[in-house]
C-alpha positions as CSV (number, residue, x, y, z in Angstrom):
1,M,148.0,108.0,149.9
2,H,150.2,106.4,147.3
3,N,150.0,104.6,144.0
4,G,149.9,100.8,143.7
5,K,148.6,98.4,146.3
6,S,148.0,99.1,149.9
7,V,147.6,96.5,152.6
8,F,145.8,97.0,155.9
9,C,144.6,94.9,158.8
10,A,140.8,95.2,159.3
11,R,138.9,93.5,162.1
12,A,136.8,90.7,160.7
13,L,133.9,91.4,163.0
14,L,131.7,88.4,162.7
15,S,128.3,87.7,164.2
16,G,129.9,85.8,167.1
17,P,132.2,87.0,169.8
18,S,135.4,86.5,167.8
19,D,137.5,89.5,167.0
20,E,140.0,88.2,164.5
21,L,142.3,90.2,162.3
22,T,142.1,89.8,158.5
23,S,144.6,91.2,156.0
24,V,142.9,92.8,153.0
25,T,144.7,93.9,149.8
26,L,143.4,96.8,147.8
27,D,144.3,97.8,144.3
28,H,142.9,101.3,143.8
29,G,145.7,103.7,143.2
30,G,145.7,104.8,146.9
31,L,142.3,106.4,146.7
32,L,140.4,104.0,148.9
33,E,142.7,103.6,151.9
34,P,140.5,102.5,154.7
35,R,139.9,104.8,157.6
36,L,138.5,103.3,160.8
37,E,138.2,104.7,164.4
38,P,138.8,102.0,167.1
39,A,135.5,100.8,168.4
40,S,134.3,97.7,170.2
41,S,130.5,98.2,170.2
42,F,128.0,97.8,167.4
43,W,126.2,100.9,168.5
44,T,126.6,104.4,169.8
45,T,124.4,107.4,170.5
46,D,127.2,109.9,170.6
47,R,127.5,112.3,167.7
48,D,131.3,111.8,167.6
49,G,131.1,108.1,168.4
50,A,132.4,105.2,166.3
51,V,131.0,101.7,165.9
52,R,132.4,98.2,165.3
53,L,131.6,97.2,161.7
54,R,129.7,93.9,161.0
55,M,132.5,92.6,158.7
56,D,133.1,89.0,157.5
57,A,136.4,87.5,156.6
58,T,135.3,86.8,153.1
59,G,132.5,87.7,150.7
60,P,130.6,91.0,150.2
61,A,130.8,91.9,153.9
62,A,134.6,91.8,153.7
63,D,134.8,94.8,151.4
64,P,137.2,97.5,152.6
65,P,135.3,100.3,154.3
66,I,135.5,103.7,152.6
67,T,134.1,107.2,153.3
68,V,131.6,109.1,151.2
69,H,134.3,111.3,149.8
70,Q,136.4,108.3,148.8
71,M,133.4,106.9,146.9
72,F,133.0,110.2,145.2
73,Q,136.7,110.4,144.3
74,R,136.5,106.9,142.6
75,N,133.4,108.1,140.7
76,I,135.2,111.1,139.3
77,K,138.0,109.0,137.9
78,R,135.4,106.8,136.0
79,F,132.6,109.2,135.2
80,G,133.9,112.8,135.7
81,G,132.7,114.0,132.3
82,R,129.3,112.4,132.4
83,P,126.2,114.4,133.3
84,A,125.3,114.1,137.0
85,L,122.4,116.4,137.8
86,A,119.8,117.9,135.5
87,Q,117.3,120.6,136.3
88,K,114.8,122.4,134.1
89,K,115.1,126.1,133.8
90,D,112.9,128.2,131.5
91,G,111.7,125.0,129.8
92,V,115.2,123.6,129.1
93,W,117.1,120.9,130.9
94,E,120.5,122.1,132.2
95,T,123.0,119.6,133.4
96,I,126.3,119.6,135.3
97,T,128.9,116.8,135.1
98,H,130.1,114.6,138.0
99,L,133.3,116.6,138.1
100,E,131.4,119.9,138.3
101,Y,129.1,118.3,140.9
102,H,132.2,117.4,143.1
103,Q,133.7,120.8,142.7
104,Q,130.4,122.5,143.8
105,C,130.2,120.1,146.8
106,R,133.7,121.2,147.8
107,A,132.8,124.9,147.3
108,A,129.7,124.4,149.6
109,A,131.9,122.5,152.2
110,K,134.3,125.5,152.3
111,S,131.4,127.9,152.7
112,F,130.0,125.8,155.5
113,L,133.4,126.0,157.2
114,K,133.5,129.8,156.7
115,L,130.1,130.1,158.3
116,G,131.4,128.2,161.4
117,L,130.1,124.6,160.8
118,E,131.5,122.6,163.7
119,R,132.6,119.0,163.6
120,Y,129.7,116.6,164.2
121,H,127.1,119.4,164.0
122,G,124.2,119.5,161.6
123,V,123.4,121.2,158.3
124,G,119.6,121.1,158.1
125,I,118.1,121.0,154.5
126,L,114.5,122.1,154.2
127,G,113.1,122.1,150.7
128,F,112.1,120.2,147.6
129,N,114.6,118.1,145.6
130,S,117.1,120.1,143.7
131,P,120.8,120.2,142.8
132,E,121.3,122.6,145.8
133,W,119.8,119.9,148.1
134,F,122.4,117.4,146.9
135,I,125.3,119.8,147.0
136,A,124.4,120.9,150.5
137,D,124.1,117.3,151.7
138,V,127.4,116.1,150.3
139,G,129.1,119.4,151.1
140,A,128.0,119.1,154.8
141,I,129.6,115.7,155.0
142,M,132.8,116.8,153.3
143,A,133.1,119.6,155.9
144,G,132.8,117.2,158.8
145,G,129.2,117.9,159.7
146,F,126.0,115.9,159.4
147,A,123.6,116.2,156.5
148,V,120.1,116.5,158.0
149,G,117.0,116.4,155.8
150,I,113.9,118.1,157.2
151,Y,110.5,117.3,155.7
152,T,109.0,120.2,153.8
153,T,105.6,119.4,155.5
154,N,107.1,119.9,158.9
155,S,105.5,122.6,161.1
156,P,107.9,125.2,162.6
157,E,107.9,123.3,165.9
158,A,108.8,120.0,164.1
159,C,111.6,121.9,162.3
160,Q,112.8,123.3,165.6
161,Y,113.0,119.8,167.1
162,V,115.1,118.3,164.3
163,A,117.4,121.4,164.0
164,G,117.9,121.5,167.8
165,D,118.5,117.8,168.2
166,S,121.1,117.7,165.5
167,N,122.8,120.9,166.8
168,A,122.4,122.5,163.4
169,N,124.8,125.3,162.8
170,I,123.4,126.1,159.3
171,L,119.9,125.7,157.8
172,V,119.5,125.5,154.0
173,V,115.9,126.4,153.0
174,E,114.2,126.4,149.6
175,N,112.1,129.5,149.5
176,P,110.5,132.3,151.6
177,R,107.7,129.9,152.7
178,Q,110.2,127.5,154.3
179,L,112.4,130.4,155.5
180,D,109.4,131.8,157.4
181,K,109.1,128.6,159.5
182,I,112.8,128.9,160.6
183,L,112.4,132.6,161.4
184,Q,109.6,131.7,163.7
185,I,111.7,129.4,165.8
186,Q,115.2,130.9,165.2
187,H,115.4,132.2,168.7
188,Q,115.1,128.6,170.0
189,L,118.1,127.3,168.1
190,P,121.3,128.3,170.1
191,H,123.6,126.4,167.7
192,L,122.3,128.1,164.6
193,K,124.8,130.5,162.9
194,A,123.4,131.1,159.4
195,I,120.5,130.4,157.0
196,V,120.9,129.9,153.3
197,Q,117.9,130.2,150.9
198,Y,118.5,128.4,147.6
199,H,115.5,129.4,145.5
200,D,113.7,132.8,144.9
201,E,114.8,136.2,146.0
202,L,115.1,137.2,149.6
203,K,112.1,139.2,150.8
204,E,114.3,141.2,153.1
205,K,118.0,141.2,154.0
206,R,118.8,139.9,157.5
207,P,122.1,139.3,159.3
208,N,123.5,135.8,158.6
209,L,120.9,135.1,155.8
210,Y,122.3,134.4,152.4
211,T,121.2,133.6,148.9
212,W,122.7,130.4,147.4
213,K,124.9,132.5,145.1
214,E,126.2,134.5,148.1
215,F,126.7,131.3,150.0
216,I,128.8,129.6,147.4
217,Q,131.1,132.6,147.2
218,L,131.7,132.8,150.9
219,G,134.3,130.0,151.1
220,K,136.5,131.1,148.3
221,D,139.3,132.2,150.7
222,V,139.1,129.0,152.7
223,P,142.3,127.1,151.8
224,D,141.8,123.7,150.0
225,S,144.3,122.3,152.5
226,Q,141.9,123.1,155.4
227,L,139.1,121.2,153.8
228,D,141.4,118.3,152.7
229,D,142.6,117.9,156.2
230,I,139.0,117.5,157.5
231,I,138.2,115.1,154.7
232,A,141.3,113.0,155.5
233,S,140.4,112.8,159.2
234,Q,137.0,111.3,158.5
235,K,136.5,107.6,159.5
236,A,134.2,105.2,157.7
237,N,132.7,103.9,161.0
238,Q,131.7,107.4,162.1
239,C,128.4,109.2,161.4
240,C,128.0,111.3,158.3
241,T,124.2,111.8,158.0
242,L,121.0,111.8,160.1
243,I,117.7,110.5,158.9
244,Y,114.9,111.6,161.2
245,T,111.9,109.3,161.6
246,S,108.4,110.7,161.1
247,G,107.6,110.8,164.8
248,T,104.0,109.6,164.4
249,T,104.3,107.7,167.7
250,G,106.5,110.1,169.7
251,Q,109.4,112.4,169.1
252,P,111.3,111.9,165.8
253,K,114.4,109.8,166.2
254,G,117.7,110.8,164.6
255,V,119.0,107.7,162.8
256,M,122.8,107.9,162.7
257,L,124.2,106.5,159.4
258,S,127.9,106.0,159.1
259,H,130.0,106.5,155.9
260,D,130.3,102.7,155.7
261,N,126.5,102.3,156.0
262,V,126.1,104.4,152.9
263,T,129.0,103.4,150.8
264,W,128.8,99.6,151.5
265,L,125.1,99.4,150.9
266,V,125.2,101.4,147.7
267,K,127.9,99.1,146.2
268,Q,126.1,95.9,147.2
269,G,122.7,97.3,146.4
270,C,123.8,98.1,142.9
271,K,125.1,94.6,142.4
272,A,121.9,93.0,143.8
273,L,119.7,95.2,141.6
274,D,121.8,94.6,138.5
275,V,122.2,98.4,138.2
276,V,123.9,99.4,135.0
277,D,126.4,102.3,134.8
278,Q,125.0,105.7,134.0
279,E,121.4,105.0,135.1
280,V,118.9,107.8,134.4
281,L,116.6,108.6,137.3
282,I,114.0,111.1,138.4
283,S,114.1,112.6,141.8
284,Y,110.7,113.6,143.3
285,L,110.2,111.6,146.5
286,P,111.1,113.4,149.8
287,L,114.9,113.4,150.1
288,S,114.5,113.5,153.9
289,H,113.4,109.8,153.5
290,V,116.1,107.2,153.2
291,A,114.6,105.6,150.0
292,A,115.0,108.7,148.0
293,Q,118.5,109.4,149.3
294,F,119.6,105.9,148.3
295,T,118.2,105.9,144.8
296,D,118.5,109.6,143.9
297,L,121.6,110.7,145.6
298,W,124.0,107.9,146.5
299,L,123.3,105.4,143.7
300,P,124.1,107.8,140.8
301,I,127.3,108.9,142.5
302,F,128.4,105.2,142.7
303,N,127.4,104.3,139.1
304,G,127.9,107.6,137.3
305,G,124.2,108.0,136.7
306,T,122.2,111.2,136.0
307,T,119.5,112.5,138.4
308,Y,116.7,114.6,136.8
309,F,114.8,116.8,139.3
310,A,111.0,116.8,138.8
311,D,108.8,119.8,139.4
312,P,107.7,120.4,143.0
313,D,104.2,119.5,142.1
314,A,105.2,116.1,140.8
315,L,102.9,114.3,143.2
316,K,100.0,116.6,142.2
317,G,100.0,115.6,138.5
318,S,103.2,116.7,136.7
319,L,105.2,113.6,137.2
320,I,103.9,111.9,134.0
321,T,105.1,114.9,132.0
322,T,108.6,114.6,133.5
323,L,108.6,110.8,132.9
324,R,107.9,111.4,129.2
325,E,110.6,114.0,128.8
326,V,113.3,112.2,130.8
327,R,112.5,108.5,129.9
328,P,114.3,107.1,132.9
329,T,116.1,103.8,132.8
330,A,114.8,103.0,136.3
331,F,112.0,104.4,138.3
332,I,110.8,104.0,141.9
333,G,107.5,105.0,143.3
334,V,105.7,104.5,146.6
335,P,102.5,102.4,146.3
336,R,100.3,105.4,146.1
337,V,102.1,106.7,143.0
338,W,101.6,103.3,141.2
339,E,98.0,103.3,142.3
340,K,97.4,106.8,140.9
341,I,99.0,105.8,137.6
342,Q,96.8,102.8,137.5
343,E,93.7,104.8,138.2
344,Q,94.6,107.3,135.4
345,M,95.2,104.6,132.9
346,E,92.0,102.7,133.8
347,A,90.1,106.0,133.4
348,L,91.5,106.5,129.9
349,C,90.7,103.0,129.0
350,A,87.1,103.4,130.1
351,K,86.8,106.3,127.6
352,S,88.1,104.2,124.7
353,S,86.0,102.5,122.0
354,L,84.6,99.0,122.5
355,I,87.2,97.5,120.1
356,Q,90.1,99.3,121.8
357,R,88.9,98.0,125.2
358,K,88.7,94.5,123.9
359,V,92.1,94.6,122.4
360,A,93.6,96.0,125.6
361,A,91.9,93.4,127.7
362,W,93.2,90.6,125.5
363,A,96.7,92.1,125.5
364,K,96.7,92.4,129.3
365,S,95.7,88.8,129.7
366,V,98.6,87.8,127.5
367,G,101.0,90.2,129.4
368,L,99.9,88.8,132.8
369,Q,100.5,85.3,131.7
370,A,103.9,86.3,130.3
371,S,104.9,88.0,133.6
372,Y,103.9,84.9,135.6
373,N,105.9,82.7,133.2
374,R,109.0,84.8,133.8
375,M,108.4,84.7,137.6
376,N,108.1,80.9,137.5
377,G,111.2,80.5,135.3
378,I,109.3,79.5,132.2
379,S,111.2,80.8,129.1
380,S,108.3,80.4,126.6
381,M,105.9,83.3,126.1
382,P,102.1,82.8,125.6
383,W,100.6,82.8,122.1
384,G,100.1,86.4,120.8
385,Y,102.7,88.0,123.0
386,T,104.6,89.6,120.1
387,L,101.4,91.1,118.7
388,A,100.3,92.3,122.1
389,D,103.7,93.9,122.6
390,I,103.4,95.8,119.3
391,L,99.8,96.8,119.7
392,V,99.7,97.7,123.4
393,F,102.7,97.3,125.6
394,R,105.2,99.4,123.6
395,R,102.6,102.2,123.2
396,V,101.7,102.2,126.9
397,H,105.4,102.2,127.9
398,A,106.0,105.2,125.6
399,A,103.0,107.0,126.9
400,L,104.2,106.6,130.4
401,G,107.8,107.6,129.5
402,L,109.0,104.1,130.5
403,D,110.1,102.8,127.1
404,R,113.7,102.8,128.2
405,Y,113.1,101.2,131.7
406,T,115.0,98.2,132.9
407,R,113.5,98.1,136.4
408,C,110.5,99.7,138.1
409,Y,110.3,99.6,141.9
410,S,107.9,100.1,144.7
411,G,109.0,100.7,148.3
412,A,108.3,102.5,151.6
413,A,104.8,100.8,152.2
414,P,102.9,97.7,151.1
415,I,101.5,97.5,147.6
416,T,98.4,95.5,146.7
417,R,98.3,92.4,144.5
418,D,95.8,94.2,142.2
419,T,98.2,97.0,141.4
420,L,101.1,94.6,140.9
421,E,99.1,92.4,138.5
422,F,97.9,95.5,136.7
423,F,101.4,96.5,135.7
424,M,102.5,92.9,135.2
425,S,99.7,92.7,132.6
426,L,101.2,95.6,130.8
427,N,104.6,93.9,130.6
428,L,105.8,96.5,133.2
429,P,106.4,94.4,136.3
430,V,107.0,96.5,139.5
431,M,109.6,95.0,141.8
432,E,109.5,95.5,145.5
433,L,112.2,96.8,147.8
434,Y,112.2,96.5,151.6
435,G,114.2,98.3,154.2
436,M,114.1,101.2,156.6
437,S,116.0,104.2,157.7
438,E,117.8,102.1,160.3
439,S,119.2,99.9,157.5
440,A,120.4,102.9,155.3
441,G,118.0,101.7,152.5
442,P,117.0,98.3,151.1
443,H,117.6,95.1,152.9
444,T,115.8,92.8,150.4
445,V,115.3,93.4,146.7
446,A,113.4,91.8,143.9
447,V,114.7,91.8,140.3
448,P,113.0,90.8,137.1
449,S,115.0,87.6,136.9
450,A,114.1,86.6,140.5
451,F,110.9,87.7,142.1
452,R,107.7,86.4,143.6
453,I,104.5,88.5,143.6
454,M,103.8,90.1,147.0
455,S,107.3,89.3,148.1
456,T,110.0,92.0,148.8
457,G,112.6,89.7,147.3
458,K,115.8,88.3,148.7
459,E,118.3,89.9,151.0
460,I,121.2,91.8,149.5
461,P,124.4,89.7,149.6
462,G,126.3,90.3,152.7
463,C,123.1,90.9,154.7
464,R,121.3,88.4,156.9
465,T,117.7,88.0,157.9
466,Q,116.3,86.3,161.0
467,I,112.6,85.7,161.9
468,C,112.3,86.1,165.6
469,R,109.7,84.2,167.7
470,P,108.0,82.7,164.6
471,E,104.4,81.4,164.8
472,E,103.3,78.1,163.4
473,D,103.1,79.5,159.9
474,G,106.7,80.9,160.2
475,T,105.6,84.5,160.7
476,G,107.6,86.5,163.2
477,E,109.5,89.7,163.7
478,V,111.9,90.4,160.9
479,C,115.5,91.2,162.1
480,F,118.5,92.4,160.1
481,W,122.2,91.9,160.3
482,G,124.8,93.6,158.1
483,R,127.0,96.5,157.5
484,H,124.0,98.6,156.5
485,V,122.6,98.4,160.0
486,F,122.6,101.9,161.6
487,M,124.9,103.2,164.4
488,G,122.1,104.1,166.8
489,Y,119.6,106.9,167.5
490,L,121.3,110.2,168.3
491,N,121.1,111.0,172.0
492,M,118.6,108.1,172.6
493,E,120.2,105.2,174.3
494,E,117.1,103.5,175.5
495,K,115.4,103.7,172.0
496,T,118.7,102.3,170.5
497,K,118.7,99.4,172.9
498,E,115.1,98.6,171.9
499,A,116.1,98.5,168.2
500,L,119.4,96.7,168.5
501,D,119.8,93.5,170.6
502,E,122.9,92.5,172.5
503,E,124.2,90.6,169.4
504,G,123.8,93.6,167.1
505,W,120.6,92.4,165.3
506,L,118.2,95.2,164.2
507,H,114.6,94.5,165.3
508,T,112.5,96.1,162.6
509,G,109.1,95.9,164.2
510,D,107.8,94.3,161.0
511,L,106.1,91.0,160.8
512,G,107.1,88.6,158.0
513,K,108.2,85.2,156.9
514,L,110.7,83.6,154.6
515,D,109.7,80.9,152.0
516,Q,111.9,77.9,151.2
517,D,113.6,79.8,148.4
518,G,114.6,82.7,150.6
519,Y,112.0,85.2,149.5
520,L,110.8,87.5,152.2
521,F,107.1,88.3,152.6
522,I,106.1,91.2,154.9
523,T,102.7,90.8,156.5
524,G,102.4,94.0,158.6
525,R,103.8,96.0,161.5
526,I,103.7,94.8,165.1
527,K,102.5,98.2,166.3
528,D,99.7,98.2,163.7
529,L,98.4,94.8,164.9
530,I,94.8,94.9,166.1
531,F,94.3,93.1,169.4
532,T,90.6,92.3,169.6
533,A,88.7,92.1,172.9
534,G,88.6,88.3,172.3
535,G,92.4,88.1,172.3
536,E,93.0,87.6,168.6
537,N,95.9,89.4,166.9
538,I,94.9,90.7,163.4
539,P,97.2,92.4,160.9
540,P,95.1,95.1,159.2
541,I,96.8,95.4,155.8
542,P,95.7,92.1,154.2
543,I,92.1,92.9,155.0
544,E,92.4,96.5,153.8
545,D,94.0,95.4,150.6
546,A,91.3,92.8,150.0
547,I,88.5,95.4,150.4
548,K,90.2,97.7,147.9
549,E,90.7,94.9,145.4
550,E,87.1,93.9,145.6
551,L,85.8,97.4,145.2
552,P,87.4,99.6,142.6
553,I,85.6,102.7,143.9
554,I,87.5,102.6,147.2
555,S,90.6,104.7,147.5
556,S,91.6,104.1,151.1
557,A,90.6,101.6,153.7
558,M,91.6,101.6,157.4
559,L,90.7,98.8,159.7
560,I,89.5,99.6,163.3
561,G,89.0,97.3,166.3
562,D,91.9,97.4,168.8
563,K,90.5,96.2,172.1
564,M,87.0,96.1,170.6
565,K,84.5,93.2,170.3
566,F,84.5,93.4,166.5
567,L,86.2,95.0,163.5
568,S,85.0,98.0,161.7
569,M,86.4,100.0,158.8
570,L,86.8,103.6,157.5
571,L,86.5,103.9,153.8
572,T,87.1,106.7,151.3
573,L,86.1,107.0,147.6
574,K,88.3,107.7,144.7
575,C,88.1,111.4,143.9
576,K,89.9,114.0,141.8
577,V,92.7,116.0,143.4
578,D,93.4,119.8,143.3
579,A,96.6,120.0,141.1
580,D,97.8,123.1,143.0
581,T,97.3,122.1,146.6
582,G,96.9,118.3,146.5
583,E,93.6,118.6,148.4
584,P,91.1,115.9,147.5
585,K,88.1,117.3,145.6
586,D,84.4,116.3,146.0
587,E,84.3,115.2,142.4
588,L,84.6,111.4,141.8
589,T,87.2,110.1,139.4
590,S,86.2,108.8,136.0
591,E,86.7,105.3,137.1
592,A,84.5,105.8,140.2
593,V,81.8,107.4,138.1
594,V,81.8,104.4,135.7
595,F,81.5,102.1,138.7
596,C,78.4,104.1,139.9
597,Q,76.8,104.1,136.4
598,Q,77.2,100.3,136.1
599,L,75.2,100.0,139.3
600,G,72.5,102.4,138.1
601,S,73.6,105.3,140.2
602,S,74.0,108.8,138.7
603,A,76.3,110.1,141.5
604,T,79.4,112.1,140.4
605,R,80.4,113.5,143.7
606,V,81.5,112.0,147.1
607,S,79.0,114.2,148.9
608,E,76.1,112.8,146.8
609,V,77.0,109.3,147.7
610,V,77.5,110.0,151.4
611,S,74.6,112.4,152.1
612,S,72.0,110.2,150.5
613,R,73.7,106.9,151.5
614,D,73.2,106.0,147.8
615,P,71.5,102.6,148.0
616,A,73.2,101.2,144.9
617,I,76.7,102.2,146.1
618,Y,76.2,101.2,149.7
619,T,74.7,97.8,148.7
620,A,77.6,97.1,146.3
621,I,80.1,98.0,149.1
622,Q,78.4,95.8,151.6
623,E,78.4,92.9,149.1
624,G,82.1,93.4,148.5
625,V,82.8,93.4,152.3
626,D,80.7,90.2,152.6
627,R,82.8,88.5,149.9
628,V,86.0,89.4,151.8
629,N,84.4,88.2,155.1
630,R,83.6,84.9,153.6
631,R,87.3,84.4,153.0
632,A,88.3,85.3,156.5
633,T,90.2,82.7,158.5
634,S,88.0,83.4,161.6
635,N,84.9,85.3,162.7
636,A,87.1,87.8,164.5
637,Q,88.7,88.8,161.2
638,R,85.3,89.8,159.6
639,V,84.4,93.5,159.2
640,Q,81.1,94.1,160.9
641,K,80.6,97.8,160.3
642,W,82.0,100.4,157.9
643,S,81.5,104.0,157.1
644,I,82.4,106.2,154.0
645,L,84.2,109.4,154.9
646,G,83.4,112.7,153.2
647,K,87.0,113.2,152.0
648,D,89.8,111.0,150.8
649,F,93.0,110.6,152.9
650,S,95.8,112.9,151.6
651,L,99.1,114.6,152.4
652,F,97.2,117.8,152.4
653,G,94.8,116.6,155.1
654,G,97.5,115.0,157.2
655,E,96.3,111.5,157.0
656,L,99.2,110.5,154.8
657,G,102.9,111.0,155.6
658,P,105.6,112.4,153.3
659,T,105.9,109.0,151.5
660,L,102.1,108.7,151.3
661,K,102.0,106.1,154.0
662,L,98.9,106.0,156.2
663,K,99.3,107.8,159.6
664,R,97.1,105.5,161.6
665,P,97.3,107.3,165.0
666,F,96.4,110.6,163.3
667,V,93.4,109.1,161.6
668,L,92.2,107.5,164.8
669,K,92.2,110.8,166.5
670,M,90.8,112.8,163.6
671,Y,87.8,110.5,163.1
672,E,87.3,109.6,166.8
673,E,83.6,110.4,166.6
674,E,82.9,108.2,163.6
675,I,84.8,105.4,165.2
676,E,82.9,105.7,168.5
677,N,79.6,105.4,166.5
678,F,80.6,101.9,165.4
679,Y,80.6,100.7,169.0
680,K,77.8,102.6,170.7
681,D,75.3,99.7,170.7
């Protein structure tokens, strides 16, 4: 390293077969000297492998590749004294600066080395979001290992698979409950050398089991030069982290992300999203998922932002409290989170006075028109907008803790038009992001200045989108190209070849189409398509969303009918949730009760509706299904039979995954008897 300018030759690896050399000049005080390992292939499944980067000669894809540590170094020069991480202790938010954050990551890296972390071996992290999670993640990368998130909902056997596949030398767990999972399968992990518990006291002292405090002290005698040599040897086109897929259709796959996947996408993503320096964010979604890592971990390192850690029960009800305290400048939620906020607000509105409801309804109509004006590039606002803003919008934003927001996002699963329009009507438009673990995060993004409702936005500059084998309406498989495309699946050559074609395009398995302005619309998953006995291919999500929009009492809807003569549907009703466990209760939500009352039903519980097949409710649902059926493009797309289940889908019950996405294979197996009843006659 040196001061001034450095010049290097990087391969301008284009989409075609050319392999030209391009000279790139950097002006960065020597901090960002590129480090690349020679490689000719776009993919690898070897833990110590390197890949050819999808670079262009000019533009965003020509940016010099850097490692995670180099990105962090640059950050410290700009934002070292700014708050980086904030956690509440005894009711008070405590923060550490970016400089302190970096120092603690180095301390963790040295302790990992002391414990025997080997190059290209895993550090598994099993626990809820916390500063220790971040520090362990970045520390593992600095020490030359792989950061490996493990879902807190994993069974001991699922933990064993991920830890074993990643050759985890060290496992970092949150508390005694997570530790117990590891102790059950410890004897099946030949590479495991130590376990670190970062919250709560150890129930008993065991060999090679450490508290976080003990762990951080372990590496004090490891020379800085030893760590610096390892950091200096890291190459931007080699793996630094593993994201494991959920494994709903087979064994989880270890998605290998390179340093360049992470650092390049964060930089270009920030530009595309118009992210301002020193963003304030809340971390509550599972960090084992790529969306949370991109927004909560990597983005704030790049732009000097502050990440506040929510309580572990955030998804059970405490998230709103944290939002009000932190008042984030940007907020991301999976669709289920936005739906729950919508349900709570509608329930509160139902309890308001008649005058308050009328004012709210008027303001929402103004807000919806204003949002559509912005979407369509119309600068003028509808009459009464300023008054609606004063009377309703500002109050709602403050009540939600979003009075400082600049962007709200939804990702990880499809969101309904009804929910999007609800927040548009409150002058709180929710933008969509679209990507996957294999693309290191988002591939397309929508922004307030450029969005289309139900679209996931436009591709991030430097990325490319291709629709493979399009139908007449332009719908086909969505494929990605760019420096964010993953290296391959660890130890899975065949699966890697299925995902990456010979030219290096990533086949997502998603169906979608591009409009004339370049906006991407996702219509479903290929593997979720229902192939009827009559030979018609039907994407389930549009029909499921239509049913939920027609019937505000419906919480979840799942279309059935693969290889069957007609379509059927499993439905659940909106109900209250146990704040401690997340288990759905029998008690209907206030909104659902109001729906029942409007129909003349006195039902207040799910069991009352189902056991009596409440005539008013069942008739209303059938009428809603009929309305959706009348809009169907063919007879094959009409729902012929349906059933209301006795309990809503949930994370607790296993029907929803860690990001609250529906686990269709699980539900099919769980409700096999109900489904068989649809087709007995």
